C-alpha positions as a Markdown table, in Angstrom:
| # | Residue | x | y | z |
|---|---|---|---|---|
| 1 | Met | 22.9 | -37.7 | -8.0 |
| 2 | Leu | 19.6 | -38.8 | -6.5 |
| 3 | Ala | 21.1 | -39.7 | -3.1 |
| 4 | Glu | 22.9 | -36.3 | -2.8 |
| 5 | Ala | 19.7 | -34.5 | -3.9 |
| 6 | Glu | 17.7 | -36.2 | -1.2 |
| 7 | Arg | 20.3 | -35.3 | 1.4 |
| 8 | Val | 20.1 | -31.6 | 0.3 |
| 9 | Glu | 16.3 | -31.7 | 0.4 |
| 10 | Ala | 16.4 | -33.1 | 3.9 |
| 11 | Ile | 18.2 | -30.1 | 5.3 |
| 12 | Pro | 15.8 | -28.3 | 7.6 |
| 13 | Thr | 14.9 | -24.7 | 6.7 |
| 14 | Lys | 16.7 | -22.2 | 9.0 |
| 15 | Arg | 14.2 | -20.3 | 11.1 |
| 16 | Thr | 14.8 | -16.6 | 11.1 |
| 17 | Pro | 12.6 | -13.7 | 12.3 |
| 18 | Pro | 10.8 | -12.0 | 9.4 |
| 19 | Pro | 11.9 | -8.4 | 8.6 |
| 20 | Glu | 9.9 | -5.7 | 10.3 |
| 21 | Thr | 7.1 | -4.3 | 8.3 |
| 22 | Arg | 7.6 | -0.5 | 7.9 |
| 23 | Tyr | 4.7 | 1.8 | 7.4 |
| 24 | Leu | 3.6 | 5.4 | 7.7 |
| 25 | Glu | 1.3 | 6.7 | 10.4 |
| 26 | Arg | -1.8 | 8.6 | 9.6 |
| 27 | Asp | -0.3 | 12.0 | 10.6 |
| 28 | Glu | 2.7 | 11.3 | 8.3 |
| 29 | Ile | 0.4 | 10.6 | 5.4 |
| 30 | Asp | -1.5 | 13.8 | 6.1 |
| 31 | Lys | 1.7 | 15.8 | 6.3 |
| 32 | Leu | 3.0 | 14.3 | 3.0 |
| 33 | Phe | -0.1 | 15.2 | 0.9 |
| 34 | Thr | -0.4 | 18.6 | 2.6 |
| 35 | Thr | 3.1 | 19.6 | 1.7 |
| 36 | Leu | 3.3 | 18.2 | -1.9 |
| 37 | Pro | 3.6 | 20.8 | -4.6 |
| 38 | Lys | 0.4 | 21.6 | -6.4 |
| 39 | Glu | 1.5 | 23.5 | -9.5 |
| 40 | Gly | 3.0 | 22.2 | -12.7 |
| 41 | Ser | 2.5 | 19.0 | -14.8 |
| 42 | Leu | 5.1 | 17.1 | -12.9 |
| 43 | Ala | 3.7 | 18.1 | -9.5 |
| 44 | Leu | 0.3 | 16.9 | -10.6 |
| 45 | Arg | 1.8 | 13.6 | -11.8 |
| 46 | Asp | 3.7 | 13.1 | -8.5 |
| 47 | Arg | 0.6 | 13.8 | -6.5 |
| 48 | Ala | -1.4 | 11.3 | -8.6 |
| 49 | Leu | 1.3 | 8.7 | -8.2 |
| 50 | Leu | 1.6 | 8.9 | -4.5 |
| 51 | Met | -2.2 | 9.0 | -4.1 |
| 52 | Leu | -2.5 | 5.9 | -6.3 |
| 53 | Leu | 0.2 | 4.1 | -4.4 |
| 54 | Tyr | -1.5 | 4.7 | -1.1 |
| 55 | Asn | -5.1 | 4.2 | -2.3 |
| 56 | Ser | -4.5 | 0.9 | -4.1 |
| 57 | Gly | -1.6 | -0.6 | -2.1 |
| 58 | Ala | -0.1 | -1.6 | -5.5 |
| 59 | Arg | 3.4 | -2.7 | -6.1 |
| 60 | Ala | 5.7 | -0.3 | -7.9 |
| 61 | Gln | 5.8 | -2.5 | -11.0 |
| 62 | Glu | 2.0 | -2.7 | -11.1 |
| 63 | Ile | 1.9 | 1.1 | -11.1 |
| 64 | Ala | 4.5 | 1.3 | -13.8 |
| 65 | Asp | 2.5 | -1.1 | -16.0 |
| 66 | Leu | -0.7 | 0.9 | -15.8 |
| 67 | Arg | -2.3 | 2.2 | -19.0 |
| 68 | Val | -5.0 | 4.9 | -19.3 |
| 69 | Gly | -7.6 | 2.3 | -20.0 |
| 70 | Asp | -6.9 | 0.5 | -16.7 |
| 71 | Val | -8.5 | 3.2 | -14.7 |
| 72 | Asp | -12.2 | 4.0 | -14.6 |
| 73 | Leu | -12.7 | 7.6 | -13.6 |
| 74 | Val | -16.5 | 7.4 | -13.8 |
| 75 | Glu | -18.7 | 5.2 | -11.7 |
| 76 | Pro | -17.7 | 2.6 | -10.6 |
| 77 | Leu | -14.3 | 4.3 | -9.7 |
| 78 | Arg | -11.6 | 1.6 | -9.9 |
| 79 | Val | -8.2 | 0.6 | -11.2 |
| 80 | Arg | -7.3 | -2.8 | -12.7 |
| 81 | Leu | -3.9 | -4.0 | -11.6 |
| 82 | His | -1.8 | -6.7 | -13.2 |
| 83 | Gly | 0.0 | -8.4 | -10.3 |
| 84 | Lys | 2.1 | -11.5 | -9.6 |
| 85 | Gly | 1.3 | -14.8 | -11.2 |
| 86 | Asp | -0.3 | -13.0 | -14.2 |
| 87 | Lys | -3.3 | -12.2 | -12.1 |
| 88 | Trp | -5.6 | -9.2 | -12.4 |
| 89 | Arg | -7.5 | -7.5 | -9.6 |
| 90 | Ser | -9.7 | -4.5 | -9.3 |
| 91 | Cys | -9.3 | -1.9 | -6.5 |
| 92 | Pro | -11.7 | 0.9 | -5.7 |
| 93 | Leu | -10.5 | 4.4 | -6.1 |
| 94 | Trp | -11.2 | 7.3 | -3.7 |
| 95 | Pro | -12.8 | 10.5 | -5.2 |
| 96 | Gln | -9.5 | 12.3 | -4.2 |
| 97 | Thr | -7.5 | 9.9 | -6.2 |
| 98 | Val | -9.8 | 10.2 | -9.2 |
| 99 | Lys | -9.6 | 14.0 | -9.0 |
| 100 | Ala | -5.8 | 13.8 | -9.1 |
| 101 | Leu | -5.8 | 11.4 | -12.1 |
| 102 | Lys | -8.2 | 13.5 | -14.1 |
| 103 | Gln | -5.6 | 16.3 | -14.1 |
| 104 | Leu | -3.0 | 14.1 | -15.9 |
| 105 | Glu | -2.1 | 15.0 | -19.5 |
| 106 | Thr | -2.1 | 11.4 | -20.5 |
| 107 | Val | -5.8 | 11.0 | -19.4 |
| 108 | His | -6.8 | 14.1 | -21.5 |
| 109 | Cys | -5.3 | 12.4 | -24.6 |
| 110 | Arg | -7.9 | 9.7 | -24.3 |
| 111 | Asp | -5.5 | 7.0 | -25.7 |
| 112 | Lys | -6.4 | 4.0 | -23.6 |
| 113 | Asn | -3.2 | 2.2 | -24.5 |
| 114 | Ala | -1.0 | 5.1 | -23.5 |
| 115 | Pro | 1.0 | 4.9 | -20.2 |
| 116 | Leu | -0.9 | 6.4 | -17.3 |
| 117 | Leu | 2.2 | 7.9 | -15.6 |
| 118 | Thr | 5.0 | 9.2 | -17.7 |
| 119 | Ser | 8.5 | 10.8 | -17.3 |
| 120 | Arg | 9.8 | 14.1 | -18.6 |
| 121 | Gln | 10.5 | 12.4 | -21.9 |
| 122 | His | 6.8 | 11.3 | -22.1 |
| 123 | Lys | 7.8 | 7.7 | -21.6 |
| 124 | Ser | 6.3 | 5.2 | -19.2 |
| 125 | Leu | 7.6 | 5.5 | -15.6 |
| 126 | Thr | 9.8 | 2.6 | -14.6 |
| 127 | Arg | 9.9 | 0.9 | -11.3 |
| 128 | Phe | 13.2 | 2.6 | -10.5 |
| 129 | Gly | 11.8 | 6.0 | -11.5 |
| 130 | Ile | 8.8 | 5.5 | -9.2 |
| 131 | Tyr | 11.2 | 4.6 | -6.4 |
| 132 | Lys | 13.3 | 7.8 | -6.9 |
| 133 | Leu | 10.1 | 10.0 | -6.9 |
| 134 | Val | 8.9 | 8.4 | -3.7 |
| 135 | Lys | 12.3 | 8.9 | -2.0 |
| 136 | Arg | 12.4 | 12.6 | -3.2 |
| 137 | His | 9.0 | 13.5 | -1.7 |
| 138 | Thr | 9.3 | 11.5 | 1.5 |
| 139 | Val | 12.9 | 12.5 | 2.5 |
| 140 | Thr | 11.6 | 14.1 | 5.7 |
| 141 | Leu | 9.4 | 11.2 | 6.8 |
| 142 | Arg | 10.5 | 8.3 | 8.9 |
| 143 | Pro | 8.5 | 5.1 | 8.7 |
| 144 | Thr | 7.3 | 3.1 | 11.7 |
| 145 | Pro | 9.2 | 1.2 | 13.1 |
| 146 | Pro | 12.3 | 3.4 | 12.6 |
| 147 | Asp | 15.3 | 1.6 | 11.2 |
| 148 | Ala | 18.7 | 3.4 | 11.2 |
| 149 | Lys | 19.9 | 1.3 | 8.2 |
| 150 | Arg | 16.8 | 1.9 | 6.1 |
| 151 | Cys | 15.3 | 5.2 | 7.3 |
| 152 | Gly | 13.9 | 6.1 | 3.9 |
| 153 | Val | 10.5 | 5.4 | 2.4 |
| 154 | Ser | 10.0 | 3.1 | -0.6 |
| 155 | Pro | 6.9 | 2.5 | -2.7 |
| 156 | His | 6.3 | -0.7 | -0.7 |
| 157 | Val | 5.9 | 1.3 | 2.5 |
| 158 | Phe | 2.7 | 2.8 | 1.1 |
| 159 | Arg | 1.4 | -0.8 | 0.5 |
| 160 | His | 2.0 | -1.6 | 4.2 |
| 161 | Ser | 0.6 | 1.7 | 5.3 |
| 162 | Ile | -2.8 | 1.2 | 3.6 |
| 163 | Ala | -3.0 | -2.4 | 4.9 |
| 164 | Val | -2.4 | -1.2 | 8.5 |
| 165 | Arg | -5.0 | 1.6 | 8.0 |
| 166 | Leu | -7.6 | -0.8 | 6.7 |
| 167 | Leu | -7.0 | -3.2 | 9.6 |
| 168 | Glu | -7.3 | -0.4 | 12.2 |
| 169 | Glu | -10.6 | 0.6 | 10.6 |
| 170 | Gly | -11.9 | -2.9 | 11.2 |
| 171 | Ile | -11.9 | -4.1 | 7.6 |
| 172 | Asp | -12.1 | -7.8 | 7.3 |
| 173 | Glu | -8.8 | -9.5 | 6.5 |
| 174 | Asn | -10.2 | -11.3 | 3.5 |
| 175 | Val | -11.1 | -7.9 | 2.0 |
| 176 | Ile | -7.6 | -6.6 | 2.7 |
| 177 | Arg | -6.2 | -9.8 | 1.1 |
| 178 | Gly | -8.2 | -9.1 | -2.1 |
| 179 | Trp | -7.3 | -5.4 | -2.0 |
| 180 | Leu | -3.6 | -6.1 | -1.9 |
| 181 | Gly | -3.6 | -9.2 | -4.1 |
| 182 | His | -2.2 | -11.6 | -1.5 |
| 183 | Val | -2.4 | -15.3 | -2.5 |
| 184 | Ser | -2.4 | -16.5 | 1.1 |
| 185 | Leu | -4.3 | -15.1 | 4.0 |
| 186 | Asp | -1.2 | -15.7 | 6.1 |
| 187 | Thr | 0.5 | -12.9 | 4.4 |
| 188 | Thr | -2.3 | -10.5 | 5.5 |
| 189 | His | -2.2 | -11.8 | 9.1 |
| 190 | Arg | 1.2 | -10.3 | 9.8 |
| 191 | Tyr | -0.3 | -6.8 | 9.7 |
| 192 | Ala | -2.3 | -7.6 | 12.9 |
| 193 | Glu | 1.0 | -8.0 | 14.7 |
| 194 | Ile | 2.6 | -4.6 | 13.8 |
| 195 | Thr | 0.1 | -2.0 | 14.9 |
| 196 | Leu | -0.1 | -1.1 | 18.5 |
| 197 | Arg | -3.5 | 0.6 | 18.2 |
| 198 | Thr | -5.1 | -2.7 | 17.1 |
| 199 | Lys | -3.6 | -4.5 | 20.2 |
| 200 | Gln | -4.9 | -1.7 | 22.4 |
| 201 | Ala | -8.4 | -2.1 | 20.9 |
| 202 | Ala | -8.2 | -5.8 | 21.7 |
| 203 | Val | -7.2 | -5.1 | 25.3 |
| 204 | Ala | -10.1 | -2.5 | 25.7 |
| 205 | Ala | -12.6 | -5.1 | 24.4 |
| 206 | Cys | -11.5 | -7.6 | 27.1 |
| 207 | Leu | -11.4 | -5.4 | 30.2 |
| 208 | Pro | -12.4 | -7.2 | 33.4 |
| 209 | Pro | -15.4 | -6.0 | 35.4 |
| 210 | Asp | -14.6 | -3.2 | 37.9 |
| 211 | Gly | -16.1 | -4.2 | 41.2 |
| 212 | Leu | -19.7 | -5.1 | 40.9 |
| 213 | Leu | -20.4 | -3.0 | 37.8 |
| 214 | Glu | -19.0 | -4.2 | 34.5 |
| 215 | Ile | -17.4 | -1.5 | 32.3 |
| 216 | Pro | -19.2 | -1.2 | 28.9 |
| 217 | Arg | -16.8 | -2.6 | 26.4 |
| 218 | Pro | -16.4 | -1.0 | 23.0 |
| 219 | Asn | -17.3 | -3.2 | 20.0 |
| 220 | Ala | -14.0 | -3.5 | 18.2 |
| 221 | Gly | -14.5 | -4.1 | 14.5 |
| 222 | Trp | -11.8 | -6.7 | 14.0 |
């Protein structure tokens, strides 16, 4: 079958536009964490979950696999994530994220092999459980760009949201690549195409001189 296999291999790959990357704006993130419930063990867990998703940009399965020993809640503040290709990476944690994690019952048990985030039955959260929790708390949010077919928010939207936020803050793309665990820098480059504010900053940095006096140009980080 070598001849047939070579013919199949010679078929050119069809070029199709990549799917739009959906993310949450800063005001939507602020609204989400402002309106989250604050009382009860499940409310504390859900806040820690959403904060960890946004802070680390981790995939849902990476969050589901976390154990108590994978997070350092004293300096240096960080979480160790087991990602694709059996690769580990460390991600810094914000003080707000650490504060939310310290309130979890699983952390108080001090069993480093225990699941970090658990269900009502005290079992490790699954990827599908995380998806349902995210959908429940973000039902009123509509990611950018809006999509009538997929108007809900998935855990991966938080991953895109932190990538866009870091890019807008002028963080180097290599740092973002390591933050998110991308194998190729090309995967990180796509975020530069989806945020209008970054394009506006590029335009502002390249303004032509107005008459004889040149307008001071802001120093855009990226």
